[in-house]
GUZA-611397 format. One line per 10 residues: for each residue x, y, z of N, C-alpha, C. Coordinates in Angstrom, 2 decimals, padded with zeros to 5 digits, m for minus. Each point is the difference from the previous one (the first is absolute). Layout:
X:Y:Z:X:Y:Z:X:Y:Z; ...
//
This chain:
m028.45:023.06:040.85:m000.18:001.36:m000.51:001.24:000.85:000.24; 000.57:m000.14:001.22:001.20:000.76:000.33:001.17:m000.43:m000.88; 000.04:m001.31:m000.34:001.07:m000.51:m000.85:m000.09:000.61:m001.40; m001.22:000.08:m000.54:m000.19:000.61:m001.32:000.38:001.46:000.01; m000.32:000.70:001.07:000.35:001.42:000.13:001.51:000.18:m000.01; 000.71:m000.89:000.70:001.47:000.08:000.03:000.58:m000.23:m001.39; m000.56:m000.93:m000.75:000.48:m000.28:m001.35:m000.18:001.21:m000.90; m001.15:000.66:000.14:m000.27:001.18:m000.82:000.97:001.12:000.34; 000.29:000.17:001.28:000.95:001.03:000.42:001.38:m000.27:m000.59; 000.43:m001.25:000.05:001.31:m000.37:m000.56:000.03:000.25:m001.50
m001.10:m000.34:m000.68:m000.08:000.22:m001.45:000.10:001.48:m000.33; m000.79:000.83:000.68:000.01:001.44:m000.25:001.35:000.62:000.37; 000.60:m000.51:001.05:001.30:000.50:000.44:001.04:m000.24:m001.07; 000.04:m001.22:m000.55:001.01:m000.31:m001.02:m000.30:000.73:m001.30; m001.27:000.11:m000.37:m000.36:000.74:m001.21:000.49:001.44:000.08; m000.17:000.61:001.17:000.43:001.39:000.17:001.52:000.10:m000.10; 000.70:m000.87:000.70:001.47:000.04:m000.01:000.54:m000.25:m001.40; m000.63:m000.93:m000.72:000.44:m000.32:m001.36:m000.22:001.18:m000.94; m001.09:000.70:000.19:m000.36:001.11:m000.88:000.75:001.29:000.33; 000.24:000.26:001.28:000.48:001.32:000.40:001.45:000.06:000.50
000.67:m001.13:000.17:001.35:000.05:000.58:001.02:m000.73:m000.84; 001.24:000.39:000.19:001.17:m000.74:m000.48:001.15:000.43:000.89; 001.22:m000.43:m000.32:001.13:000.29:000.89:000.22:001.50:000.18; m000.23:000.76:m001.08:000.21:001.45:000.06:m001.21:000.74:000.55; m001.11:m000.68:000.14:m001.22:000.63:000.50:m000.65:m000.87:001.08; 000.66:m000.17:001.13:m000.58:m000.78:001.10:m001.07:000.81:000.72; m000.75:m000.64:000.87:m001.03:000.69:000.77:000.14:m000.40:001.47; m000.18:000.97:000.87:000.14:m000.28:001.43:m001.20:m000.79:000.51; 000.18:m000.64:001.13:m001.07:m000.80:000.59:m001.22:000.87:000.32; 000.23:001.21:000.51:m001.10:000.89:000.35:m000.77:000.44:m001.25
000.75:000.42:m001.03:m000.65:000.44:m001.24:m000.74:m001.16:m000.69; 000.58:m001.18:000.09:m000.61:m001.17:m000.62:m001.35:m000.30:000.64; m000.06:000.02:001.31:m001.25:m000.26:000.71:m001.04:001.07:m000.34; 000.44:001.24:m000.09:m000.93:001.10:m000.31:m000.54:m000.12:m001.42; 000.87:m000.31:m000.97:m000.43:m000.12:m001.39:m001.00:m001.15:m000.17; 000.24:m001.09:000.70:m000.91:m001.13:m000.09:m001.37:000.35:000.59; 000.00:000.71:001.12:m001.27:000.39:000.61:m000.77:000.93:m000.92; 000.70:000.87:m000.74:m000.65:000.89:m000.96:m000.72:m000.79:m001.09; 000.49:m001.21:m000.29:m000.61:m000.84:m001.01:m001.04:m000.96:000.58; m000.32:000.21:001.27:m001.02:m000.82:000.63:000.49:m001.33:000.53
001.33:m000.15:000.12:000.57:m001.24:000.51:000.30:000.17:001.49; m000.65:m000.76:000.87:000.26:000.12:001.44:001.44:m000.41:000.32; 000.77:000.93:000.50:001.42:m000.28:000.23:000.50:000.85:001.16; 000.92:m000.56:000.77:000.56:000.73:001.13:001.52:m000.09:m000.06; 000.65:001.06:000.44:001.47:000.04:m000.02:000.60:m001.20:000.71; m000.61:m000.43:001.09:000.57:m001.08:000.80:m000.05:m001.35:m000.73; m000.91:m000.14:m000.97:m000.13:m001.29:m000.70:000.73:m000.05:m001.33; 000.53:001.14:m000.46:000.67:000.05:m001.30:001.18:m000.98:m000.05; 000.85:000.03:001.00:001.19:m000.87:000.00:m000.40:m001.47:m000.07; m001.06:m000.37:000.74:m000.46:m001.38:m000.01:m000.54:m000.39:m001.38
m000.74:000.91:m000.64:m000.56:m000.28:m001.32:001.11:m000.13:m001.05; 001.00:000.87:000.09:001.13:m000.07:m000.93:000.74:m001.32:000.17; 000.19:m000.42:001.24:000.67:m001.27:000.28:m000.78:m001.17:m000.61; m001.34:000.07:000.05:m000.83:m001.05:m000.57:000.16:m000.05:m001.52; 000.07:001.17:m000.64:000.21:000.04:m001.45:001.32:m000.64:m000.38; 001.06:000.35:000.70:001.33:m000.57:m000.28:000.00:m001.51:000.21; m000.71:m000.44:001.03:m000.04:m001.43:000.30:m000.64:m000.79:m001.14; m000.98:000.59:m000.67:m000.69:m000.69:m001.08:000.61:000.30:m001.38; 001.18:000.62:m000.02:000.72:000.19:m001.25:m000.21:001.32:m000.69; m000.74:000.93:000.60:m000.21:001.33:m000.58:001.02:000.95:000.63
001.13:000.14:m000.67:001.14:000.70:000.61:m000.27:001.49:000.17; 000.21:000.45:001.22:m000.10:001.42:000.33:001.25:000.37:000.78; 000.76:000.96:m000.50:001.22:000.43:000.68:m000.30:001.09:001.01; 000.94:000.20:000.91:m000.18:001.05:001.01:001.36:000.47:000.52; 000.01:001.18:000.59:001.20:000.54:000.64:m000.42:001.07:001.00; 000.92:000.33:000.89:m000.26:001.02:001.01:000.58:001.33:m000.44; m000.75:001.07:000.24:000.49:001.36:m000.29:m000.62:000.95:001.03; 000.85:000.68:000.72:m000.47:000.97:001.01:m000.99:m000.64:000.97; 000.36:m001.18:000.49:m000.81:m000.73:000.98:m001.37:m000.43:m000.54; m000.14:m000.03:m001.31:m001.27:m000.44:m000.62:000.30:m001.06:m001.05
m000.84:m001.02:m000.07:000.20:m001.06:m000.99:m000.73:000.34:m001.29; 000.71:m000.23:m001.13:m000.54:000.25:m001.33:m000.10:m001.33:m000.77; m001.01:m000.07:m000.86:m000.25:m001.22:m000.76:m000.04:000.30:m001.50; 000.33:m001.03:m000.78:m000.04:000.13:m001.46:000.02:m001.40:m000.63; m000.45:m000.09:m001.25:000.09:m001.24:m000.77:001.28:000.07:m000.84; 000.97:m000.89:000.26:001.30:000.10:m000.66:000.02:m000.44:m001.46; m000.83:m000.99:m000.36:000.04:m000.52:m001.37:m001.40:m000.22:m000.55; m000.08:000.06:m001.34:m001.25:m000.29:m000.69:000.24:m001.04:m001.07; m001.08:m000.45:m000.60:000.14:m001.04:m001.01:000.83:000.46:m001.19; m000.09:001.30:m000.32:000.73:000.54:m001.14:000.82:001.21:000.43
001.22:000.09:m000.53:000.84:001.16:000.28:m000.43:001.17:m000.89; 000.48:001.19:000.31:m000.34:001.18:m000.79:000.43:m000.15:m001.46; 001.23:m000.48:m000.28:000.37:m000.18:m001.42:m000.91:m001.00:m000.72; m000.41:m001.06:000.69:m000.89:m000.98:m000.62:m001.36:000.62:m000.33; m000.52:000.80:000.92:m001.28:000.67:m000.24:000.13:000.99:m001.16; 001.13:000.69:m000.07:000.23:000.96:m001.08:000.03:m000.71:m001.36; 000.63:m001.16:m000.05:000.06:m000.77:m001.25:m001.41:m000.41:m000.44; m000.81:m000.46:000.94:m001.37:m000.41:m000.34:m000.82:001.18:m000.49; 000.16:001.16:000.64:m000.74:001.18:m000.43:000.43:000.44:m001.39; 001.31:m000.02:m000.27:000.49:000.38:m001.32:m000.50:m000.96:m001.07
m000.07:m001.29:000.34:m000.49:m000.99:m000.97:m001.45:000.28:m000.38; m000.81:000.40:000.98:m001.41:000.32:m000.28:m000.10:001.27:m000.84; 000.82:001.00:000.32:000.01:001.22:m000.81:000.38:m000.30:m001.44; 000.90:m000.95:m000.19:000.51:m000.30:m001.34:m000.94:m000.89:m000.81; m000.95:m000.66:000.67:m000.89:m000.94:m000.69:m001.09:000.75:m000.77; 000.01:m000.14:m001.32:m000.98:000.70:m000.84:m001.43:m000.43:000.30; m000.19:m001.29:000.29:m001.36:m000.52:000.12:m000.67:000.38:001.31; 000.76:000.56:000.96:m000.60:000.46:001.26:m000.40:001.46:m000.17; m001.27:000.29:000.13:m000.50:001.35:m000.23:000.53:000.98:001.04; m000.13:001.30:m000.29:000.48:001.01:000.92:m000.70:m000.10:001.35
m001.31:m000.22:m000.03:m000.77:m000.11:001.24:000.46:m001.19:000.83; 000.17:m001.14:m000.67:000.44:m001.21:000.71:001.45:000.13:000.44; 000.82:000.70:m000.77:001.39:000.23:000.38:000.07:000.77:001.31; m000.82:001.03:000.12:m000.02:000.80:001.22:m000.45:m000.84:001.19; m001.02:m000.82:m000.21:m000.53:m000.85:001.07:001.05:m001.02:000.45; 000.61:m000.70:m000.95:000.97:m001.04:000.35:001.26:000.56:000.65; 000.51:001.11:m000.54:001.22:000.56:000.58:m000.24:000.55:001.41; m001.19:000.52:000.24:m000.34:000.45:001.37:000.00:m001.18:000.97; m000.59:m001.11:m000.42:m000.06:m001.17:000.88:001.37:m000.63:000.22; 000.82:000.00:m001.04:001.36:m000.54:000.15:000.83:000.89:000.91
m000.10:001.31:m000.19:000.76:000.93:000.84:m000.40:m000.14:001.46; m001.28:m000.28:000.25:m000.48:m000.15:001.39:000.64:m001.18:000.71; 000.50:m000.98:m000.76:000.65:m001.16:000.61:001.28:000.38:000.72; 000.55:001.17:m000.34:001.22:000.46:000.66:m000.25:000.83:001.23; m001.28:000.21:000.37:m000.32:000.85:001.14:m000.28:001.42:m000.45; m000.65:000.77:000.86:m000.45:001.34:m000.38:001.16:000.93:m000.35; 001.11:m000.10:000.72:001.13:000.90:m000.26:000.68:m000.33:m001.32; 000.21:m001.29:m000.25:000.62:m000.41:m001.26:m000.94:000.22:m001.17; m001.32:m000.12:000.25:m000.98:000.20:m001.07:000.12:001.40:m000.57; 000.12:000.99:000.85:000.12:001.38:m000.46:001.26:000.18:m000.85
001.10:m000.62:000.43:001.26:000.09:m000.74:m000.11:m000.69:m001.35; m000.58:m001.21:000.00:m000.14:m000.76:m001.25:m000.88:000.73:m001.01; m001.11:000.57:000.46:m000.89:000.71:m000.91:000.63:001.27:m000.53; 000.78:000.66:000.85:000.65:001.23:m000.44:001.06:m000.27:m001.06; 000.67:m001.15:000.10:001.07:m000.32:m000.95:m000.48:m000.86:m001.16; m001.30:m000.27:m000.03:m000.54:m000.84:m001.07:m000.49:000.87:m001.14; 000.49:m000.27:m001.19:m000.38:000.77:m001.18:m000.63:m000.90:m001.03; m001.10:000.46:m000.59:m000.67:m000.76:m001.05:000.64:000.36:m001.33; 000.94:m000.87:m000.45:000.76:000.29:m001.20:m000.61:m000.64:m001.25; m001.16:m000.62:000.13:m000.64:m000.65:m001.15:m001.15:000.87:m000.49
000.10:000.48:m001.22:m001.03:000.88:m000.55:m001.00:m000.74:m000.88; 000.13:m001.33:m000.11:m000.88:m000.78:m000.88:m000.86:m000.96:000.82; m000.54:000.48:001.08:m000.85:m000.84:000.84:m001.33:m000.30:m000.71; m000.47:m001.22:000.16:m001.32:m000.34:m000.51:m001.08:000.71:000.82; m001.16:000.14:m000.60:m001.13:000.62:000.70:m001.09:m001.02:000.33; 000.19:m001.24:m000.43:m000.99:m001.05:000.21:000.11:m000.55:001.42; m000.95:000.38:000.86:000.03:m000.42:001.40:m000.36:m001.48:000.18; m000.49:m000.65:m001.05:m000.42:m001.40:000.14:001.13:m000.99:m000.28; 001.19:000.51:m000.32:001.11:m000.88:m000.37:000.31:m001.02:001.09; 000.12:000.47:001.24:000.33:m000.92:001.10:m001.11:m001.02:000.22
m001.24:000.40:m000.26:m001.09:m000.96:000.12:000.10:m001.08:m001.07; 000.46:000.39:m001.20:000.20:m000.98:m001.07:001.07:m001.00:000.39; 001.09:000.53:000.55:001.09:m000.88:000.45:m000.50:m000.94:001.10; m000.78:000.54:000.93:m000.52:m000.81:001.10:m000.94:m001.09:m000.52; m000.84:000.34:m000.98:m000.94:m000.99:m000.55:000.74:m001.13:m000.71; 001.02:000.36:m000.79:000.76:m001.02:m000.72:000.77:m000.87:000.97; 000.59:000.61:001.03:000.75:m000.76:001.00:m000.94:m000.95:000.75; m001.20:000.45:000.30:m000.97:m000.86:000.67:m000.39:m001.18:m000.89; m000.15:000.27:m001.30:m000.33:m001.08:m000.94:001.12:m001.03:m000.07; 001.24:000.48:000.04:001.15:m000.92:m000.02:000.00:m000.90:001.23
m000.22:000.60:001.16:000.02:m000.76:001.24:m001.13:m001.01:000.08; m001.18:000.37:m000.52:m001.16:m000.88:000.08:m000.16:m000.88:m001.23; 000.95:000.16:m000.96:m000.03:m000.77:m001.24:m001.32:000.22:m000.76; m000.38:001.28:m000.10:m001.22:000.38:m000.70:000.34:000.65:m001.34; m000.99:000.06:m000.89:000.18:000.67:m001.27:m000.16:001.52:000.17; 000.50:000.73:m000.98:m000.12:001.46:m000.02:m000.76:000.40:m001.27; m000.94:000.92:000.14:m000.77:000.48:m001.14:000.24:001.49:m000.19; 000.20:000.42:m001.25:000.25:001.42:m000.26:m000.31:000.34:m001.45; m000.17:001.28:m000.27:m000.13:000.52:m001.36:001.25:000.78:m000.33; 000.56:m000.22:m001.19:001.26:000.63:m000.38:m000.27:001.15:m000.97
000.74:001.10:000.15:m000.23:001.14:m000.88:001.31:000.62:m000.45; m000.08:000.72:m001.12:001.09:000.84:m000.50:m000.45:001.45:000.12; 000.92:000.90:m000.25:m000.34:001.42:000.02:000.14:000.58:m001.39; m000.98:000.82:m000.40:000.08:000.62:m001.31:000.81:001.29:000.07; 000.01:000.74:m001.10:000.81:001.23:m000.07:m000.47:001.08:000.97; m001.23:m000.15:000.52:m000.51:000.95:000.98:000.08:m000.55:001.42; 000.77:m001.08:000.15:000.18:m000.65:001.30:m001.30:m000.52:000.57; m000.93:m000.39:m000.89:m001.26:m000.58:000.41:000.10:m001.54:m000.07; m000.67:m000.66:000.91:000.03:m001.45:000.03:m000.76:m000.60:m001.19; 000.64:m000.92:m000.68:m000.63:m000.74:m001.09:000.10:m001.48:000.37
m001.11:m000.56:000.48:000.01:m001.38:000.47:000.04:m000.97:m001.18; 000.68:m001.10:000.19:000.03:m001.05:m001.01:m001.35:m000.70:000.00; m000.51:m000.26:m001.19:m001.36:m000.53:m000.12:m000.03:m001.30:m000.80; m001.13:m000.67:000.09:m000.23:m001.19:m000.80:m000.51:000.42:m001.37; m000.21:m000.98:m000.86:m000.47:000.30:m001.36:m001.36:000.68:000.01; m000.83:m000.28:000.99:m001.32:000.61:000.06:000.01:001.38:000.65; 001.21:000.48:000.36:000.12:001.33:000.58:m000.05:000.05:001.52; m000.34:m001.13:000.62:m000.04:m000.03:001.45:001.41:000.07:000.60; 000.10:000.63:001.15:001.28:000.11:000.67:000.53:m001.39:000.35; 001.23:m000.29:m000.36:000.58:m001.31:000.22:000.49:m000.15:001.43
m000.46:m001.03:000.66:000.42:m000.26:001.38:000.92:m001.21:000.02; 001.19:000.20:000.60:000.98:m001.07:000.13:m000.16:m000.67:001.36; 000.08:m001.31:000.02:m000.02:m000.77:001.23:001.25:m000.87:000.01; 000.90:000.25:000.95:001.32:m000.62:m000.04:000.36:m000.66:001.32; 001.00:m000.87:m000.05:000.57:m000.63:001.18:001.36:000.65:000.27; 000.11:000.91:000.95:001.28:000.66:000.25:001.03:m000.95:000.58; 001.25:000.17:m000.40:001.12:m000.80:000.52:000.84:000.80:000.98; 000.25:001.27:m000.32:000.86:000.81:000.86:m000.27:001.47:m000.24; 000.28:000.82:001.00:m000.07:001.45:m000.10:001.38:000.52:000.37; 000.65:000.70:m000.94:001.39:000.41:000.23:000.18:001.48:m000.34
000.99:000.60:000.63:000.35:001.39:m000.26:001.29:000.02:m000.80; m000.04:000.63:m001.16:001.17:000.07:m000.86:000.08:001.38:m000.65; 001.12:000.68:000.20:000.21:001.31:m000.61:m001.13:000.96:000.34; m000.39:m000.01:001.30:m001.02:000.91:000.53:m001.39:m000.24:m000.58; m000.25:m001.20:m000.49:m001.32:m000.37:m000.50:m000.39:m001.34:000.59; m001.29:m000.15:000.31:m000.51:m001.29:000.44:m000.51:m000.77:m001.21; 000.33:m001.28:m000.03:m000.48:m000.90:m001.03:m000.59:m001.22:000.68; m000.98:m000.61:m000.64:m000.38:m001.32:000.47:000.08:m000.96:m001.18; 000.42:m001.19:000.32:000.14:m001.02:m001.03:m001.10:m001.04:000.22; m000.63:m000.42:m001.08:m001.08:m000.95:000.14:000.13:m001.12:m001.02
m000.75:m001.07:000.22:000.19:m001.22:m000.78:m000.95:m000.16:m001.17; m001.13:000.73:000.01:m000.97:m000.24:m001.07:m000.91:001.20:m000.18; m000.20:000.46:m001.23:m000.99:001.04:m000.30:m001.03:m000.66:m000.91; m001.16:m000.25:000.58:m001.06:m000.69:m000.71:000.55:m001.25:m000.68; 000.01:m000.05:m001.33:000.42:m001.21:m000.69:001.45:000.04:m000.48; 000.69:001.10:000.30:001.39:000.11:m000.44:000.87:m000.82:000.93; 000.86:m000.84:m000.53:000.81:m000.90:000.82:001.33:000.63:000.39; 000.47:000.99:m000.75:001.33:000.54:000.26:000.00:000.91:001.23; 001.14:000.01:000.70:000.15:000.94:001.11:000.15:001.41:m000.54; m000.63:000.96:000.68:000.08:001.38:m000.43:000.23:000.89:001.21
000.50:001.20:m000.27:000.22:000.98:001.06:m000.82:001.25:m000.29; m000.66:000.48:001.02:m000.75:001.24:m000.14:000.45:000.97:001.09; 000.18:001.23:m000.35:000.20:001.01:001.02:m001.35:000.27:000.63; m000.05:m000.04:001.34:m001.31:000.17:000.63:m000.16:001.39:000.61; 001.06:000.83:m000.05:m000.13:001.28:000.69:000.33:001.22:m000.83; 000.98:m000.09:m000.87:000.55:001.23:m000.56:m000.60:000.37:m001.35; m000.86:001.03:m000.07:m000.59:000.41:m001.27:001.06:000.55:m000.95; m000.29:m000.07:m001.31:000.96:000.44:m001.00:000.42:001.45:000.16; m000.97:000.85:000.31:000.30:001.43:m000.05:000.95:000.45:001.07; 000.25:m000.79:001.06:000.95:000.40:001.03:001.43:m000.02:m000.53
000.27:m000.88:m000.96:001.37:m000.15:m000.46:000.37:000.93:m001.15; m000.99:000.66:m000.56:000.29:000.84:m001.16:m000.61:001.40:000.14; m000.07:000.49:001.23:m000.61:001.31:000.23:000.74:001.09:m000.75; 001.32:000.02:000.13:000.78:001.06:m000.65:m000.12:m000.08:m001.51; 000.06:m001.23:m000.55:m000.10:m000.16:m001.44:m001.36:000.46:m000.52; m001.05:m000.29:000.76:m001.33:000.44:m000.40:m000.12:001.52:000.00; 000.64:000.63:001.00:m000.02:001.46:000.03:000.66:000.59:m001.24; 001.13:m000.60:m000.39:000.73:000.50:m001.17:m000.79:m000.25:m001.29; m000.80:m001.07:000.01:m000.76:m000.33:m001.20:m001.09:001.03:m000.28; m000.43:000.70:001.04:m001.02:001.02:m000.18:m001.31:m000.60:m000.49
m000.53:000.58:m001.11:m001.28:m000.47:m000.56:000.19:m000.76:m001.30; 001.25:m000.37:m000.32:000.29:m000.73:m001.23:m000.42:m001.45:000.16; m001.05:m000.46:m000.69:m000.51:m001.38:000.16:001.06:m001.06:m000.29; 000.82:000.22:m001.05:001.02:m000.98:m000.35:001.06:m000.11:001.09; 000.42:001.13:000.54:001.01:000.00:001.06:m000.55:m000.67:001.27; m001.28:000.27:000.27:m000.63:m000.61:001.18:m000.08:m001.51:m000.16; m000.42:m000.45:m001.18:m000.12:m001.43:m000.24:001.36:m000.69:000.08; 001.03:000.64:m000.56:001.36:m000.56:000.07:000.46:m000.13:001.45; m000.28:001.04:000.77:000.38:m000.01:001.41:m000.68:m001.15:000.75; m001.29:m000.17:m000.22:m000.74:m001.05:000.68:000.43:m001.40:m000.45
000.32:m000.13:m001.27:000.48:m001.29:m000.50:001.33:m000.37:000.64; 000.88:000.99:000.14:001.29:m000.25:000.64:m000.20:m000.38:001.47; m000.95:000.68:000.65:m000.27:m000.30:001.41:m000.54:m001.42:000.14; m000.94:m000.37:m000.89:m000.57:m001.35:000.09:001.05:m001.06:m000.26; 000.90:000.26:m000.93:001.07:m000.95:m000.29:000.92:m000.17:001.21; 000.28:001.13:000.67:000.87:m000.06:001.18:m000.65:m000.76:001.14; m001.32:000.15:000.12:m000.71:m000.64:001.11:m000.32:m001.47:m000.25; 000.04:m000.43:m001.25:m000.36:m001.39:m000.30:001.18:m000.83:m000.48; 001.21:000.57:000.03:001.17:m000.76:m000.40:000.29:m001.10:001.01; 000.59:m001.12:m000.43:000.24:m001.14:000.91:000.89:000.37:001.17
m000.31:m000.54:001.16:000.79:000.22:001.22:000.30:m001.35:000.61; 001.23:m000.19:000.41:000.42:m001.27:000.59:m000.28:000.01:001.49; m000.99:m000.80:000.41:m000.35:m000.07:001.42:000.49:m001.31:000.65; 000.92:m000.69:m000.67:000.43:m001.29:000.52:000.57:000.09:001.40; 000.67:001.12:000.30:000.60:000.14:001.34:m001.06:000.14:001.08; m001.21:000.45:m000.38:m001.06:000.15:000.98:m000.85:m001.27:000.13; 000.05:m000.85:m001.00:m000.89:m001.15:m000.03:000.56:m001.24:000.67; 001.29:000.01:000.36:000.60:m001.13:000.70:000.28:m001.18:m000.92
//
């Protein structure tokens, strides 16, 4: 029981140091013991040095130095540097298929990897420069489902739709009017030009390989054109036809397929 308690103390100690300290923001031994006790972690000033030594011995690096007759501790390095975290956050901001809500969630979690002090700096300097974010919160679940099917070598089932001039879903149907359901064997899921695609080997009885966009609706790519078209049916139809042509034109995925 005492051994388990010691392990928990070491875990909480390192979690705190990783979250709250860096070279520019060290914490004294006295303050460290007090902060841990505030969080319900039994800790004493006399045992801090021994616990830190145990962390270093097992590969969890914790730096220290003396200042005014008091020892200070900090975590010198993390898995990702600040520039690396900034690049990841910018990539998420730039990704159209990541919704605003999910963008906020992911960038907060990435910024936290740099510690509390760096997190504040990263969030303050992070700007959302993408104004065409999707609103479909299920996109990541779709990606996850397709990726799971690839790993387990399972089929994927879906209904495919187009958008009419009022941006309403028009599902593809069979001759009897029933909604057509596709059952396919996915080969790969790739990101190209800020869009996710999956490639599959068979659609029902069709033998040819085909590509379908699985995430990006037509109206996202022609919002401005649709606004200019106003209520003119011919202009709207032309705009949508151009969008559909752009979204269904052949794309070379050979570099992704190996």
